[in-house]
C-alpha positions, 0 to 999 in steps of 0.5 A: 475498491480493490482496483483503487489499490492497484492504482494507488500502487501504480501511481505510488511506485514513483514515490517508492522508487525515490524511497526504496529505489536505493535498496532496489539498485543494491540487490545482490543480483547475479549479473551474469545470467538474466534468467537468475537475475529475473528470478532473484528480483521476482523473490525480492518482490514476492517478499515485499508482497508477503510483508504487505499482505501481513500488514493488511491482514493485521489492519483488516482484523482492526477494521473487522473489530470496527465493523462488528460494532456497525461502524463500517460505513462511518469508518469508510467515510472517516478514512476517505476524509482522513486520506485527503486531509493528509494530502492537503496538510502542509509537509512541515506539519506532517514532518513535526508530527511523524507518527513513525517516531515511536517505532524508531528502535524497531525501524532501526533493527529493520534497517540494520538487518537490511544492511546485513542481507544486502551483503549476502548471496544465499537463497533466502536473501532476496525474500528476506530483503523484500520482506524487511523492505515492506516494513520500512515507513512510507507515506503510500504504505500508510494510505494503503493500510487505511484502505485495508482498515476500511475493508473490514476483514482480515482477508480483504485487507490483506488482498488490498495491500497485496493488490497495492504492492502488485501495483508497485511492481512494474516501476520497481522492476524497471528501476532495477533494470533501467535506473537511468530511465526514471530521472528527469522531468517525467518522474517529477510530473508523475509525482505531482499527480500522486496526491491527486490520485490519493485524493481521488481514492479518498473520495471513493472511500467517502462515497462507499461509506455514504451508501448511495446505491450506486452499483460497485461505487457506492452500494447500499448497506447490507442491512438496507438491502436485507430489509428492502428485500423483506418488505417486497416478500411481505 
């Protein structure tokens, strides 16, 4: 399941470049020193990972609450189904029911702070920009958060989101260095593949929840494993 987070980040980074690319292009990096520029970009990504990890921690805690009530398997299936439904729903329907609307005031403050930070060149600027960037509304981040909930643990949820963020780093870094390479038909073709990968990851969550006894993909629930071991001893 953690591998699915990296794949989601890698494929989703083509979407991220479109959404967060303008912020990456506007980073006040030092263009006179390649070493300093690289370190500033690294700190920016570190801020993003910190934001994603924080979100994963919170949503993983929510998943743990559901796990305590014995709902982890059903939750994994529900999240997998939800991922697939979100991909299959018409874009107009999703735009009509924008779940980030109630948070517009908070998002407005984040954007305002981002605008101010992009004009600075202090030591903490890049980690702050990255951290704020991680809290901007994004459909792929929402998919990642579904995965964090299904992990059923705050630490695993945080790790899932950090790995998701790490998957976006290669292309986001390329966007900063070589923005001209990310235009054209190749980008559009990969963007069309993103929904396919989201559906595949959703299917993985469904398989995980079904507990079919397939190693790594769909392991049996812990309760079944324990009971079968007890029967063998008896």
